[in-house]
NUDO-240590 format. One record per residue (C-alpha): x, y, z. Coordinates in pm, whole numbers, plus 32768, in hexadecimal, padded with zeros to 4 digits. Layout:
N
XYZ ...
This chain:
536
F43FBCADA75E F3DDBE19A729 F26BBE15A784 F1D8BCC3A7DE F06ABC67A7E3 F06FBC2DA95B F149BC94AA7F F146BB9FABA4 F1B6BC44ACE8 F25ABB4AADD2 F310BA0CAD73 F2A1B944AEA3 F1D4B809AECB F0AAB885AE03 F15BB985AD2A F250B890AC90 F131B7A5AC3C F05FB8BFABAB F178B94BAAD3 F1E2B7F9AA4B F080B78FA9F2 F035B8DCA949 F16FB8BAA877 F111B755A81C EFBEB7DDA7B4 F05FB8C5A6B5 F054BA04A787 F196BACCA78F F1E0BAF4A900 F2DBBBAEA9D6 F307BB28AB37 F38BBC2BAC2B F428BBB5AD71 F4ACBCA0AE7C F597BB98AF0A F6B6BADEAE6F F6F4B987ADDF F691B846AE90 F7C3B796AE03 F870B789AF53 F8D6B659B01D F815B6CBB14F F6D1B6B9B08C F714B576AFD1 F781B4A4B0FF F644B462B1CC F6DFB45EB328 F774B5BAB2F8 F61FB661B30A F66FB6FEB45B F795B7B9B3C0 F6A4B86BB2D2 F58DB8CDB3BE F5CFBA18B474 F6FCBA49B394 F6C1BB9CB2EB F779BB29B1B5 F65DBA35B16D F53EBA9EB250 F47EBBE7B269 F465BBAEB3E3 F31EBC67B41E F2F6BCD3B589 F18BBCC7B5FA F0F2BDACB6FB F0FFBD3AB867 EFF7BC2DB897 EF32BC50B9DB EEB9BAE7B9BF F025BA75B9DA F082BB57BAFA F0E2BC7BBA1A F1E4BBB6B955 F241BC45B7FF F291BB21B71C F350BB2BB5D5 F299BA92B4AF F36ABA0DB390 F32BBA52B221 F40BB9D2B10D F4FABAD4B07E F56DB9FCAF5E F4E0B957AE29 F3E7B84FAE95 F380B91CAFC5 F301B84BB0E4 F333B709B022 F4AAB751B020 F4CDB771B19A F3A8B6BEB23D F3A1B573B2FA F32FB4B9B1BF F202B409B256 F11EB3CAB12C EFB2B3C2B196 EE7FB435B0DA ED7CB45DB1E8 EC27B3BFB20E EB14B3A7B107 EA36B471B1F0 EB27B597B1E4 EAF8B5CFB06F E983B58DB06F E975B694B183 EA32B787B0A2 E91EB762AFA0 E817B7A2B0AE E8D1B8E3B108 E8B7B962AFA2 E9E3B8C5AEF5 E910B820ADE8 E9D2B718AD29 EACBB6DFAE44 EA19B5B9AEE5 EAE0B47AAF17 EA6FB3D6ADD3 EADFB50CAD11 EC32B525ADBF EC8AB3B2ADB6 ECF2B3A9AC44 EDEEB4BDAC89 EE7AB412ADBD EEABB2DFACE2 EF40B3B0ABC6 F046B45BAC9E F0DDB327AD44 F1C5B20CACEB F170B120AE05 F256B00AAE6F F129AF35AED3 F0A7AF38AD6F EF70AFBEACC7 EE09AF6BAD1C ECBDB020AD2E ED4AB116AE2C EEC0B121ADE7 EF8CB188ACB7 F0D9B138AC14 F1A8B1F4AB15 F165B34DABA7 F266B456AC02 F266B422AD7E F30CB2E8AE00 F249B24BAF21 F312B143AFD7 F323B069B109 F3FFB0E2B224 F55FB05BB1F2 F5CAB0A1B358 F52DAF65B3E1 F52EAF0DB552 F491ADDCB5F2 F3F4AEB6B6FB F31DAF5BB5EE F28AAE07B598 F24EADD0B70B F19DAF20B72B F0ADAEC6B613 F067AD78B6B9 F031AE26B808 EF45AF21B767 EE73AE00B6EB EE7AAD64B847 EE00AEB4B8CC ECD0AE9EB7E8 ED3EAF5DB6B1 ECEBAEAAB56D EDFCAE64B46E EDDEAF26B329 EE77AE92B1F1 EEBBAFF2B170 EE61B137B21E EE6BB1E5B0C9 ED92B0D9B02E EC3AB04DB06C EC46B071B1E8 ECD7B1B5B276 EC97B145B3DC ED63B05CB4B5 EED8B017B4D1 EFDDAFE4B3C2 F145B02FB36B F190B18FB2F6 F1D9B1C4B189 F2C9B2D9B12B F2FCB3BEB001 F444B31FAF9B F4D1B26BAE6F F5E9B16CAEA4 F638B1F9AFFD F64EB368AF92 F54FB47DAFC5 F44FB497AEAF F3E4B602AEB1 F2FCB6ADADBC F42EB75BAD2B F4DDB611ACE5 F3A6B564AC66 F2FCB66EAB96 F422B745AB28 F55BB66DAB1E F4A7B531AAC3 F3E8B5BAA995 F43EB655A847 F38FB7A1A807 F45FB82DA6ED F42EB99FA6AB F2D8B9A3A753 F361B9CDA8B6 F45CBAC3A944 F4C1BAB3AAB3 F544BBF2AB56 F5E8BBD0ACAD F63DBCCEADBC F536BDBAAD35 F442BE41AE38 F2E8BEADADC9 F27CBFEFAE75 F118C009ADF1 F032BFA6ACD6 EFF4C0AEABCE EE7BC0D6AB96 EE0DC1B7AA78 EC9FC1F7AA23 EC36C0DAAB02 ED25BFDCAA6B EE70BF4CAAE6 EF72BF9CA9DD F0BCBF5AAA8C F187BF7FABC9 F27EC073AC5F F3B9BFBBACCB F4FFC002AD7B F634BF4DACFF F7A3BFA1AD33 F73DC0D8ADF5 F66EC16EACDB F4F8C17CAC9C F459C12EAB4D F310C0C5AAB4 F2D0BF6EAA1E F19BBF52A945 F0C5BE31A8D2 EFD4BE1AA7AE EECABD48A85C EEF0BD75A9D2 EF97BD21AB1D EF83BBF6AC08 EFE1BC31AD74 F079BAFBAE15 F13CBBAAAF26 F0AFBAE5B04E EFB7BB1FB166 F084BC33B208 F105BCEAB0D6 EFE4BCCEAFDF EEF4BDA0B0B3 F00DBE98B0F5 F044BEC4AF7D EED0BEE5AF3D EEB7BFF9B03F EFEEC0ABAFC0 EF43C0A4AE6B EE09C14AAEF3 ED38C00EAF11 ECB2BFCCB06C EBFBC06CB194 EBBDC1D7B130 EBE3C26AB28B ED32C1BEB2C5 EDB4C225B16E ED4EC38CB1AE EDFFC383B2FE EF37C314B245 EF0FC427B140 EEDBC32CB028 EDD7C382AF1D ECB8C286AF1B ECACC1CEADCE EBB4C0C3AE39 EB15C09FAF8F EB22BF37B00A EB07BF31B187 EB65BDBFB194 ECCCBDF8B125 EDABBD92B245 EC8CBD08B316 EC35BB9AB361 ED9DBB41B3C1 EDADB9DEB449 EEC4B8F9B4BE EEDCB7A5B55E EF56B7A0B6C5 EFE3B687B799 F0CCB610B8A7 F1BBB4EEB8DF F1CDB3B9B9B4 F33DB35BB9D9 F3AFB20BBA61 F502B171BAA2 F51AB00ABA27 F601AEDFBA36 F5F8AEA8B8BD F6D9AF33B7AE F65FB080B725 F6E2B18BB63E F76EB241B76E F864B129B7B3 F8A9B0F1B640 F917B25BB616 FA41B23DB702 FBA8B1C5B6E3 FBF6B09FB601 FA85B059B5D2 FA61B1B7B546 FB7FB17AB452 FAD6B038B3E4 F994B0F8B39D FA52B1EAB2BF FAE5B0C3B201 F98DB021B1DB F906B161B148 FA2CB18CB05B FA1BB025AFDE F8A9AFD2AFE0 F7E2B10CB03B F75AB061B172 F779B091B2E9 F760B1B4B3D9 F7BBB2C3B2DC F67FB274B216 F599B2B3B33C F46BB394B325 F3C6B432B453 F2EBB300B498 F2F7B188B469 F193B114B4B7 F04BB1C3B4FD EEE2B190B55C EDAFB260B513 ECB2B22BB625 EB6BB2A7B6B5 EBBFB324B810 EA4EB323B86C E90DB29AB7D3 E827B356B6E8 E92FB3F9B608 E90AB3EEB48C EA7EB3A8B45B EBB5B36DB532 EC0FB49CB605 ED6AB426B672 EEAAB3C8B5BF EF8EB2F2B698 F0E7B2EEB5F3 F200B20EB66B F373B242B62D F48CB158B695 F551B282B719 F521B3A8B804 F5A2B50BB81E F601B5F0B93B F64BB764B92E F79DB802B964 F7D9B947BA25 F786BA13B8ED F63CB95CB8BC F6B8B897B790 F656B72EB757 F75BB627B7A1 F743B4ADB7AC F735B415B905 F86AB34BB95D F7ACB21FB9E4 F6C5B12CB932 F573B1D4B91F F437B1EDB851 F336B2FFB827 F1C3B306B7E0 F125B444B75B EFBAB47BB7B3 EF32B569B6AC EDDAB60EB6B4 ED4EB601B554 EC2BB6F4B56C EC82B809B665 EB7CB914B6A1 EC5BBA46B683 EC5CBB2EB556 ED76BC29B541 EDC8BD4EB460 EEE3BDD3B38A EF03BF49B355 F006C03CB2D1 F109C0C2B3C0 F13FC1F0B2E2 F11DC24FB173 F28BC1F5B149 F286C0C9B05B F3BDC03BB100 F325C039B25F F2B2BEE6B2E3 F13EBEBEB32A F097BECBB47E F028BD68B4D4 EF2FBD58B5F3 EEB1BBFFB652 EE49BB3FB788 EEC2B9D9B76A EDD1B969B87A EC8DBA15B82D EBADB975B931 EBA3B89CBA67 EB20B785B98A EC59B795B8B1 ED26B75AB9EB EC40B641BA57 EC60B58DB909 EDDCB592B923 EDC5B50DBA88 ECEDB3F3BA02 EDF8B3B3B8F9 EF08B39DBA03 EE3CB28CBAAB EE2BB1CBB962 EFA3B1F1B929 EFE8B176BA89 EF03B048BA57 EFD0AFE7B928 F111AFFDB9F1 F076AF26BB01 F006AE1ABA0B F0D0ACEDB99B F1D2ACDEB906 F22DAE4BB953 F1FFAE2FBACC F329AD47BAF9 F411AE42BA4D F3A5AF88BAF3 F495AFEBBC0B F408B141BC60 F32FB269BBFB F3F2B3ACBBC7 F2C9B484BB5C F1C8B4CABBE1 F256B3EFBCF7 F1B8B2E0BDCA F14CB3CFBEE6 F06AB489BDF4 EF36B3ABBDF3 EE17B482BE70 ED4BB527BD5A ED83B684BDE7 EEFCB652BDF3 EEFAB5D6BC8B EE2CB700BC1C EF31B7E9BCAC F043B71CBC04 EF92B73DBAB4 EF87B8B7BADC F0FEB8C4BB1F F17EB7B6BA35 F0A2B7CEB8FF F14AB836B7BD F0D5B8A6B666 F0F4B792B565 F14BB88CB453 F01FB843B374 EF8FB9A3B342 EE6CB9AEB24D ED33BA6BB1F0 ED96BBDAB1D1 ED08BC07B06F EC00BAFCB078 EB1FBA7BAF65 E9AEBACFAF65 E88DBB64AEA4 E896BCCDAE2E E77DBD30AF1B E849BCAEB042 E8FEBDE9B0AF EA07BD21B169 EA61BC55B034 EB8ABCD5AF6D EB8CBBEBAE3F EA7EBB28AD8C EA81B9B2AD4D EB60B9EBAC1C EC5BBAA1ACFF EC13BBEFAC54 EC1EBD1AAD3F EAC4BDB0AD68 EAB2BF08ACC7 EBFFBF03AC0C EC28BE77AAAF ED59BDA8AA55 EDBFBD5EABBC EDBCBC09AC61 EE38BB77ADAB EEB9BA13ADC8 EF56B9ADAF12 EEEAB947B071 EE4EBA9DB0AB ED1EBA33AFDC ECCAB90CB0C1 EB74B952B15B EBD6B87CB287 ECF1B7A1B303 ED05B63DB280 ED71B531B374 EEE8B4F8B384 F010B5A3B2E4 EFA3B699B1D8 F0B8B68BB0D4 F01DB580AFF4 EEDBB64AAFED EF95B78AAF93 F03CB6DAAE6E EEEBB651AE02 EE5AB7B3AE03 EF6FB824AD18 EF44B6F7AC35 EDC8B702AC28 EDC6B87DAC26 EE8BB87DAAE1 ED65B7DAAA31 EC7EB8ECAAB4 ED68B9FAAA31 ED95B946A8E5 EC1BB92FA8C1 EBFCBAA7A8F4 ED12BAF6A7FE EC79BA1CA6F0 EB2DBAD6A6F7 EB26BBB8A5C0 EB50BD27A615 
C-alpha cells in the first residue's frame, strides 16, 4: 500500500478496532504498531499474563515519577508493546462501567457519548457467551466468556456478599451495573480474545488494510494545518509515511499525548521549553490524567484455590485440563467475581469495585509477583472515582525518550477514607456465611489493623495503581481550552487528525477500562468515516 487514505498509529485495544472498521468501510488503511506480533503463547494462554507484564519484550514499562501519596514510591505502569496493546497482556476482566459514567461524559462535553449512544457499539463489539439481549451482543469480534477456572469458594463469596447486604446482579454489563456477579472475561474457548485476534485475525480486510509491525512513530507531520503523514523509525532508519486523508492516533493514554506534543500540538510554554515549534496550542494535552487506585485484602482459607492447584501433580493435571478442554487454572483471568457498591449514601453511582480472586500473590525479593504456596484468596478494593488529576509531559525533544508521568494515586484524605470503607465491606463479606467457616487467617492488612487511623496508614503504604490510565487528550467543546478533541474525536485546530484510545475519556468509568477503550475505537471509526464521506 503506497499511500493509504488513513494511517492509524497504534495497534492496541482501540487502534485495532479503528483500523479494521475503517477498512470494512472501504477506507484504505495502514495500521502502524511499534511492538511486535501478539502470536505468542504467553499472550494467548490467559494465566501467563504475569510473564508479559514488566517484560520489556512485550511491555513499555513506563516508570512514573515518585508519588508522595504512596510514600515516594515510583511505580512502573505497563503498556502493551505488541499488537493488541493492553488487550494482549491485561487481566481480561470485561466490564463496561456504569450508565452514569457515560451520561457524565456527555455532561462534560462529549456530546453523543452518553450511555444510550455507546450501548450499540458495546453490543456490536462482543460475542457474549450469555447470549444477546437489549444490552448484550453476539457475533462481534471480542469473545466475552464465563470464567473457566471455577472454584467453589467463588460461589461462596457471592453468597456471602449477598448475606452482607449486596444485591445480586444478573449481569453487571447488562441492565443492572450494581451489585455482585461473576466476572466475565475477554476470552473465546479458554484463550485470550484481544482486539488483535478479534478485529485483525478474525476478519477479512483484503487489500484495504495493511499492518506494519516494529515501526515506531516519532511524530505526526502537519503541513498547512493538516495532518498528512507520520515520521517513523524502522530497522534503524527514519522515513516518512503519508496518507491521503489523515491520521488517527491510537497510541494510548501515555503515548498519544507524547506524540501530540512532539508534533507541536500541546501547551505552548512546555513545547517552547523543549525547543519544539508550536503548530497548535492545546493546553489540555497531557493533562487530566486519571487512574483507579486500590489495595488488597488477603485471606488464607481451608478450601481449594488456584494456589494449591498450581503445585505438584495438581499443577500437572491443570496443564492437561487446559490442553484437552481449555478449562482450569491456566484459563484464569485476574478476577473471578466482583461487586460494585456504594461505600456511603448519596452517591450517583457505585464508588467501589470489590473484586474477588480464588488465589493470592506475594512478592519475591526482586518485587516480582509470585503465587502464595498456601491456599489463599484475595479481594481487591478499587476506588472508582479518585480525586487526583495528573499530567504527562515530555522528558526531552528526543522522540525516543519516554514521557514524564506525574500522578498522585491518592489525591485526597477522602480517597483514603473511601478505600478504608471498602476494606470494611470486604471484611464483612469474609465474616459472612458461608465464607466465615473457610477463612483461617488474614494476611493483609492483618487482624491487628482495625482502628481507622491504622487502616488509613496501611492504605497509604499498600495502595497500588490499577493500570487504567485515561483522560490525557480528553473530549470536549472547542471553546474548552482543556479539551483536545471534539465529540467526533477530531483534534481541535488540526485538520485530518483524530485520536481514538483511552486518552479521550473525559473521566474514568467504573471498573476495568479495556472494554471501553475497544468501544471508543469501534464507535470512533464511525465518526471518522462520517468525516471522510463529507464531500471536499
